[in-house]
N, C-alpha and C positions, 0 to 999 in steps of 0.2 A: 504494500500500500504506500502511495506517495504522500507522506506526511505534509510535504510542503504545499500540496494542493488543498489541504484542509484549513478551515478558518476557525482556529481556536479563539476563544474569547480573550479579553484583556487579562483575565485571571489565569489564562493558559488552559482552560477547560472547554470541553465540547460535550453536549448531551448525547447519551446513548439510549435508544429505545430498544428494549429487548423483546423479541417476538419469537414464539415457538413455531414448529413446523405446521401446526394446525392453523396458524394465523392469529392466535391470541397474544395480545400485548401483555407481557409478564411484569415489567417494571421499567422505570426510567431512573438513570443515575448519570454521574459525570465521569469523564475520563480526561486525563492529561496525556502527554506524549508517552510517559513511562507506563501508564496503565494500558494504553493501547498497544505498546510494544510487548508488554508481558502477556496480554491477551493473545496476540499473534504467536508469540514464542511458545507459550504453554498449552494453548488450546482451550483454556478456561477463562471466562470473562472476568476481567479485573477492572476495578473502578478506583477513583480518587474520592476519599471521604473529605468533604468540606468541613465537617464538624471536628474530625480528629486530625485533619491535615496529614493523612497517611494513605498509602495504597491499601486496598483490600480486595481479595479475590472472593467473589460471591460464593458462599458455602464453605469458607475455610474453617468455620467453627461448627456449623450445623450439618455439613456434608451435602447440603442442597446446592450443588454446583451447577453452573451453566456451561455446558460443553459447546464450544464455538463451532458453528457451521460456516458462517459467512458474515462479512461486514460490508455495508454499502453506505456511502455518504449520500446525503440528499442533493437536490439540484443546486443549492447554494453552498454545498460543502461545509455547512456550519452545524450539522447534526448527523448522527450515525444511526442506521438501522442495523441492529445486531441480531442475526438469526442464530438461535441456539437450541440445543436439546437440554431441557431442564432435568436435573437429577433430584426431583422432589419439589416441594412448594417453593415459590419464589419470593413470597412476602414473609417478613419477620413475624407476622401474625399466624403463620401456618397455613395460609390460603394459597391457592395456586398462583394467583396474581395479586399485585398491589391494588388492583382496581375492583376487587370483590367487596365493594362497600356500596351502600345506598347513595343516591344522589344528594340526600340531605345530610350525609356524613354520619348516619347511625352506626352503632357498633356491629349490628348484625346485618349480613348481606340482604339486600332487597331482591325480589324476583325480577331479574332482567329478562327481556325477550330473548328467546333462543336464537343463536346465530350459528353460522356454519362452523366456526372453530370449536363449538361444543361437540361436534362429531369426533374431534381428536380426543376429547376427554372420554367420550363413550368408548372409543376404540381402546384407549388405555385400560379402561375397566374390563373390557372383554378379553384383553390380553392376560390380565391377572386371573380371570376366570379360566382361561385356557391352561394357564400354568398349574391350576388346581382342579383339572378335569376329574370328575368323580361321577360314576354311574348312579350314586345315591345323593348327589348334591343338588344344586339349583338347576333350573331349567337349562340355563346356558352351559353349566358344567356337564350336565347329562349329554347334551348334544355334542360337545367336544369329545366326551368319552366315547361316543358312538362312531365318531370319525366322519370322514369326508362324504361317504355315500349317503349317510343319514342327513347331514347338513345340506348336501346338494338336493336331496329330495324335498327338503323343506323350502328351498329357494324356488324350485319348480312349482310347488303347491302355492306359495305366496304370490308368485308371478301370475298364476291363474286367477287368484282372488283379486288381484289388482285389475286384471282385464275385465272381470265380471263387474267389479265395483265401478269401473269407468263407464259402463253402459247404463248406469243408474244415475238418479239425480241427487243422491245423498253424498254431498261433498265431504262431510266429516268421515263417513265410512270409507270413501275413496282414499282420503289422506291417511286414515288408520291402516288400510291395507298396504299403501305405499310405504308407510313407516315400517310395517312388519317385513316387507320385502327388503328394504335397505338394511334392516337389522340382521336378517339372516344372510344377506349377501356379504355383509361385513364379517360374519362368523366364518363363511366359506373362504373369504380372502385370507383371514388369519389362519385358518386351518391349513391353507396352502402356503403359508409363510409370506403372504403379501399384505397389503393394506389399502384402505380407501385413498390415502394420500398418493400412493403409487398410481392408482387409477386416475386421480386428478392430474398427475404428472403426464400421463399418456394423453389425456384430453388437451392439456396445455401445449404439448409438443405438436399434436396434430393441428391445433389452431395456429401455432406459430409457423408451421410449414406452409399453411395456406396464405400467410402474409396478408391478412386482412380480407381474404376472400370469404365466401360463404362457409359457415361452420358445418 
């Protein structure tokens, strides 16, 4: 990375916005040149603490590190987007992100509208269920224990239900069946060692290849 092209502030700092692969914004903190260099050298996101006037690697005490994937400056080169794989919660409160609070600043999280990054959280939960597959466990654990054939059969069944629901006027029923299909498709992807994010990557690459043509 060309440090000279970056616009550090008068205090020698530049803001870093941390985002995970699912697109969720995890936290915002500050970096100086040394923090940025350590991040690149070690592969773990390091910041500059303005209160302690010291470098700190995220998770150095809690273990909830941020494994670096990529850093991108914005168009003005005065802010950094840091793509990282979180190794646990990213907020000191134990929540996944520092933005899991209500708009009014209440201590307990408010119900936010569901967004696409939430699929990443769901997939992480399903991965944990796969790791504890059990014929006598939860519905998801049972399916993983039964293997790819059973999960694939469920995907076919749910796809049929979606088609049937699409022919009716009940929108909620249609959405419910579509949700069931997406859920079981994710199970099948995980069973085959893949993920929804990889599917999104395929769609992204196809769109890029068309260079603005019809999707």
